[in-house]
C-alpha positions as CSV (number, residue, x, y, z in Angstrom):
1,X,1.7,-19.4,16.1
2,X,0.6,-19.2,12.8
3,X,-0.4,-22.1,10.8
4,X,1.7,-22.6,8.1
5,X,-1.0,-22.0,5.2
6,X,-1.0,-18.5,6.4
7,X,2.3,-18.4,6.8
8,X,3.1,-19.3,3.2
9,X,0.4,-16.6,1.8
10,X,2.5,-14.2,4.0
11,X,5.8,-15.1,2.2
12,X,4.0,-15.1,-1.4
13,X,2.4,-11.8,-0.5
14,X,5.5,-10.5,-0.2
15,X,7.3,-12.0,-2.8
16,X,4.5,-10.3,-5.1
17,X,4.7,-6.9,-3.9
18,X,8.6,-6.5,-3.7
19,X,9.3,-9.2,-7.1
20,X,9.2,-6.2,-9.7
21,X,11.8,-3.7,-7.1
22,X,14.0,-6.2,-6.8
23,X,14.2,-7.1,-10.1
24,X,15.3,-3.0,-10.9
25,X,17.8,-3.3,-8.7
26,X,20.6,-5.7,-8.5
27,X,21.5,-6.9,-4.9
28,X,25.0,-5.8,-3.4
29,X,27.3,-9.4,-3.5
30,X,26.4,-11.1,0.0
31,X,23.1,-9.5,0.5
32,X,20.3,-11.6,1.0
33,X,17.2,-12.2,-1.8
34,X,14.2,-10.0,0.3
35,X,12.4,-13.4,-0.1
36,X,14.7,-15.2,1.8
37,X,15.0,-12.8,4.4
38,X,11.3,-12.9,5.0
39,X,11.4,-16.9,5.5
40,X,14.3,-16.5,7.6
41,X,12.0,-14.0,9.9
42,X,9.2,-15.9,9.6
43,X,11.2,-19.1,11.0
44,X,12.2,-17.4,13.8
45,X,8.5,-16.6,14.6
46,X,8.5,-13.2,13.5
47,X,4.8,-12.1,12.4
48,X,6.3,-10.2,9.0
49,X,3.4,-7.8,7.7
50,X,6.4,-5.6,5.7
51,X,9.8,-5.5,3.8
52,X,11.4,-3.7,2.5
53,X,15.5,-2.7,1.9
54,X,16.4,0.9,2.4
55,X,19.8,2.6,3.4
56,X,21.2,-0.6,2.5
57,X,19.4,-2.5,5.5
58,X,16.2,-4.2,5.6
59,X,13.1,-2.8,7.5
60,X,10.7,-5.1,8.9
61,X,7.5,-4.4,10.0
62,X,6.3,-7.1,12.7
63,X,2.9,-7.7,15.1
64,X,4.3,-8.1,18.3
65,X,2.3,-8.1,21.6
66,X,-1.4,-7.8,21.0
67,X,-2.2,-5.0,18.3
68,X,1.0,-3.4,18.6
69,X,3.5,-3.2,15.3
70,X,6.8,-3.1,15.5
71,X,9.3,-1.5,12.9
72,X,12.8,-4.2,12.8
73,X,16.4,-3.1,11.0
74,X,17.6,-6.1,10.0
75,X,21.0,-7.5,8.4
76,X,20.9,-8.3,4.9
77,X,23.3,-10.6,5.0
78,X,22.5,-13.1,7.9
79,X,18.6,-12.0,8.2
80,X,19.2,-11.6,11.8
81,X,17.4,-8.6,13.2
82,X,19.8,-5.1,14.0
83,X,19.7,-4.1,18.0
84,X,16.7,-1.7,19.1
85,X,19.3,1.0,19.7
86,X,19.5,0.9,15.6
87,X,16.8,2.2,14.9
88,X,17.3,5.2,17.4
89,X,20.6,5.8,14.9
90,X,23.0,4.6,18.0
91,X,25.6,1.7,17.3
92,X,25.0,1.5,13.7
93,X,26.6,-0.9,12.0
94,X,30.0,0.6,9.7
95,X,28.5,-1.3,6.8
96,X,25.6,0.6,7.0
97,X,26.5,3.8,7.6
98,X,27.1,6.6,4.6
99,X,30.5,7.5,4.2
100,X,29.7,11.4,3.3
101,X,28.8,13.8,6.8
102,X,26.1,16.3,6.2
103,X,29.4,19.1,6.8
104,X,29.9,17.2,3.5
105,X,27.2,17.6,1.4
106,X,26.8,21.1,2.4
107,X,30.2,21.8,1.4
108,X,29.5,19.9,-2.0
109,X,26.1,21.6,-2.6
110,X,28.1,25.2,-2.1
111,X,30.3,23.7,-5.0
112,X,27.2,23.2,-6.8
113,X,26.1,26.5,-6.2
114,X,23.0,25.7,-4.3
115,X,23.3,27.8,-1.3
116,X,20.1,28.7,0.4
117,X,18.6,25.7,1.4
118,X,15.3,24.7,2.3
119,X,15.6,21.0,3.3
120,X,18.5,18.5,3.7
121,X,17.6,14.6,4.2
122,X,19.1,11.1,3.4
123,X,17.0,8.8,1.3
124,X,17.6,5.3,0.5
125,X,21.9,6.0,0.6
126,X,21.2,9.3,-1.5
127,X,21.9,13.0,0.5
128,X,18.9,15.4,-1.1
129,X,20.1,18.6,-0.8
130,X,16.8,20.9,-1.6
131,X,16.9,25.0,-2.6
132,X,14.8,27.6,-1.8
133,X,14.3,28.3,-5.6
134,X,13.3,24.7,-6.6
135,X,16.6,23.4,-7.7
136,X,17.1,19.6,-6.0
137,X,21.2,18.2,-5.7
138,X,21.4,14.5,-5.0
139,X,24.1,13.0,-3.7
140,X,25.5,9.3,-3.2
141,X,26.3,8.8,0.6
142,X,29.1,6.2,0.2
143,X,30.8,8.2,-2.4
144,X,30.0,12.1,-2.2
145,X,29.2,12.1,-5.9
146,X,26.7,14.0,-7.4
147,X,23.6,11.1,-8.5
148,X,21.4,11.8,-11.5
149,X,17.5,11.6,-11.6
150,X,18.0,8.4,-13.9
151,X,20.0,6.6,-11.5
């Protein structure tokens, strides 16, 4: 078990790194702030090495068994680690699943005259469609609406 001072320093460094990002992005209602999630994970005995919000849930990097690092999905409402199958894409809780499918994204892209695709990815609740001619279309994964680069 880590000493109290090293636990406090770990939380403070996480808070210092996350404060600017969290100030810019308001959390959805009911989500715990990143600092509170960090405290709860550390209190549960996790040797926390990193924590960030991605795809609507927290991703924690924890040190386990010797020198091994492991990534955990963390429920943003409870700070409870998500089941290991979650990281493999199985058993994803409904609230974290994108509402817009890849097939729907392809239709939306075609409607925006993007047909010759170079890449399709899901990044922080936004589908990113890249055309071979260099064009990029960003689509909100929950609403299917185009997202500007400034949002």
